C-alpha beads as a LAMMPS data file, in Angstrom:
LAMMPS data file: protein, C-alpha beads

113 atoms
112 bonds

1 atom types
1 bond types

-500.0 500.0 xlo xhi
-500.0 500.0 ylo yhi
-500.0 500.0 zlo zhi

Masses

1 110.0

Atoms # bond

1 1 1 -452.916 -336.430 -363.200
2 1 1 -450.380 -334.102 -361.618
3 1 1 -452.221 -333.879 -358.240
4 1 1 -452.323 -337.693 -358.059
5 1 1 -448.571 -337.917 -358.660
6 1 1 -447.944 -335.253 -356.012
7 1 1 -450.064 -337.108 -353.453
8 1 1 -448.327 -340.398 -354.238
9 1 1 -444.908 -338.760 -353.953
10 1 1 -445.776 -337.113 -350.620
11 1 1 -447.173 -340.412 -349.312
12 1 1 -444.009 -342.234 -350.358
13 1 1 -441.849 -339.526 -348.750
14 1 1 -443.809 -339.669 -345.488
15 1 1 -443.604 -343.481 -345.382
16 1 1 -439.849 -343.367 -345.995
17 1 1 -439.207 -340.789 -343.279
18 1 1 -441.356 -342.486 -340.656
19 1 1 -439.868 -345.921 -341.403
20 1 1 -436.396 -344.531 -340.585
21 1 1 -437.517 -343.157 -337.245
22 1 1 -436.804 -345.574 -334.365
23 1 1 -439.794 -346.678 -332.335
24 1 1 -437.876 -346.253 -329.111
25 1 1 -434.977 -344.007 -328.251
26 1 1 -431.767 -345.578 -326.956
27 1 1 -430.972 -345.139 -323.286
28 1 1 -428.676 -342.102 -323.097
29 1 1 -427.625 -343.048 -319.563
30 1 1 -423.918 -343.764 -319.329
31 1 1 -422.329 -345.470 -316.338
32 1 1 -419.069 -344.466 -314.716
33 1 1 -416.505 -347.264 -314.618
34 1 1 -414.027 -345.414 -312.431
35 1 1 -413.082 -341.927 -311.332
36 1 1 -409.415 -341.169 -310.728
37 1 1 -407.126 -338.198 -310.141
38 1 1 -403.660 -337.772 -311.560
39 1 1 -401.307 -335.275 -309.907
40 1 1 -398.217 -333.726 -311.477
41 1 1 -394.936 -333.048 -309.656
42 1 1 -395.997 -329.380 -309.415
43 1 1 -399.258 -330.342 -307.653
44 1 1 -401.639 -329.766 -310.587
45 1 1 -404.394 -332.392 -310.765
46 1 1 -406.591 -333.717 -313.549
47 1 1 -409.711 -335.717 -312.684
48 1 1 -410.432 -338.530 -315.167
49 1 1 -413.867 -340.156 -315.227
50 1 1 -413.827 -343.326 -317.338
51 1 1 -417.259 -344.232 -318.728
52 1 1 -418.757 -347.389 -320.221
53 1 1 -419.315 -345.728 -323.605
54 1 1 -415.539 -345.789 -324.327
55 1 1 -415.007 -342.168 -323.339
56 1 1 -413.160 -340.324 -320.608
57 1 1 -414.251 -336.984 -319.168
58 1 1 -411.281 -334.914 -318.007
59 1 1 -411.639 -332.051 -315.546
60 1 1 -408.685 -329.677 -315.519
61 1 1 -407.435 -327.533 -312.610
62 1 1 -409.218 -324.456 -314.031
63 1 1 -412.563 -326.328 -314.037
64 1 1 -412.643 -326.834 -317.811
65 1 1 -413.848 -330.265 -318.963
66 1 1 -413.123 -332.253 -322.082
67 1 1 -414.567 -335.509 -323.434
68 1 1 -412.205 -337.807 -325.327
69 1 1 -412.911 -341.071 -327.170
70 1 1 -411.070 -344.367 -326.801
71 1 1 -408.427 -344.900 -329.492
72 1 1 -406.051 -347.670 -330.500
73 1 1 -402.897 -347.932 -328.400
74 1 1 -400.011 -350.366 -328.121
75 1 1 -400.296 -350.319 -324.332
76 1 1 -402.358 -348.521 -321.736
77 1 1 -405.556 -346.608 -322.401
78 1 1 -405.409 -343.881 -325.037
79 1 1 -408.190 -341.361 -325.678
80 1 1 -408.303 -338.644 -328.316
81 1 1 -410.360 -335.653 -329.373
82 1 1 -409.035 -333.871 -332.434
83 1 1 -405.372 -333.152 -331.703
84 1 1 -405.782 -333.645 -327.944
85 1 1 -404.632 -336.923 -326.416
86 1 1 -404.937 -338.512 -322.965
87 1 1 -402.770 -341.563 -322.379
88 1 1 -402.861 -343.581 -319.162
89 1 1 -400.570 -346.524 -318.434
90 1 1 -399.562 -348.238 -315.174
91 1 1 -400.569 -345.418 -312.843
92 1 1 -399.216 -342.570 -314.965
93 1 1 -401.076 -340.321 -317.374
94 1 1 -400.151 -337.679 -319.913
95 1 1 -402.170 -335.036 -321.738
96 1 1 -400.869 -333.630 -325.012
97 1 1 -402.147 -330.985 -327.410
98 1 1 -400.903 -331.121 -331.009
99 1 1 -398.216 -333.571 -329.913
100 1 1 -396.880 -331.261 -327.197
101 1 1 -396.909 -332.591 -323.635
102 1 1 -399.053 -330.363 -321.406
103 1 1 -399.473 -332.585 -318.328
104 1 1 -397.784 -335.615 -316.798
105 1 1 -399.071 -337.047 -313.536
106 1 1 -399.258 -340.025 -311.221
107 1 1 -402.403 -341.766 -310.009
108 1 1 -403.464 -340.338 -306.650
109 1 1 -406.951 -341.587 -305.866
110 1 1 -409.276 -344.192 -307.293
111 1 1 -412.924 -344.956 -306.618
112 1 1 -414.821 -347.647 -308.524
113 1 1 -418.556 -347.300 -309.065

Bonds

1 1 1 2
2 1 2 3
3 1 3 4
4 1 4 5
5 1 5 6
6 1 6 7
7 1 7 8
8 1 8 9
9 1 9 10
10 1 10 11
11 1 11 12
12 1 12 13
13 1 13 14
14 1 14 15
15 1 15 16
16 1 16 17
17 1 17 18
18 1 18 19
19 1 19 20
20 1 20 21
21 1 21 22
22 1 22 23
23 1 23 24
24 1 24 25
25 1 25 26
26 1 26 27
27 1 27 28
28 1 28 29
29 1 29 30
30 1 30 31
31 1 31 32
32 1 32 33
33 1 33 34
34 1 34 35
35 1 35 36
36 1 36 37
37 1 37 38
38 1 38 39
39 1 39 40
40 1 40 41
41 1 41 42
42 1 42 43
43 1 43 44
44 1 44 45
45 1 45 46
46 1 46 47
47 1 47 48
48 1 48 49
49 1 49 50
50 1 50 51
51 1 51 52
52 1 52 53
53 1 53 54
54 1 54 55
55 1 55 56
56 1 56 57
57 1 57 58
58 1 58 59
59 1 59 60
60 1 60 61
61 1 61 62
62 1 62 63
63 1 63 64
64 1 64 65
65 1 65 66
66 1 66 67
67 1 67 68
68 1 68 69
69 1 69 70
70 1 70 71
71 1 71 72
72 1 72 73
73 1 73 74
74 1 74 75
75 1 75 76
76 1 76 77
77 1 77 78
78 1 78 79
79 1 79 80
80 1 80 81
81 1 81 82
82 1 82 83
83 1 83 84
84 1 84 85
85 1 85 86
86 1 86 87
87 1 87 88
88 1 88 89
89 1 89 90
90 1 90 91
91 1 91 92
92 1 92 93
93 1 93 94
94 1 94 95
95 1 95 96
96 1 96 97
97 1 97 98
98 1 98 99
99 1 99 100
100 1 100 101
101 1 101 102
102 1 102 103
103 1 103 104
104 1 104 105
105 1 105 106
106 1 106 107
107 1 107 108
108 1 108 109
109 1 109 110
110 1 110 111
111 1 111 112
112 1 112 113
């Protein structure tokens, strides 16, 4: 009787696992909405690529990149990742880490895709 129970349990487990597996995988392709550069008074630039999955990919002057997710804001577009925040409003953008302003810049170039 024990082998029958084991086989039934394994069959049930297999059916449960395979029923949770999607038949098709979602399209991982994300489209770029716009790509812009913000430049500070000191000449430092951050490239911001806004994507249709509610994220922004920032590229910093040292080549480092960071992905942030859209967040609630009273005005403008606000994106966060942990304690990092990118806030863009009316042609100006700021980048803060742990509430401390690291970058403030003005829109320099825009290209829509």
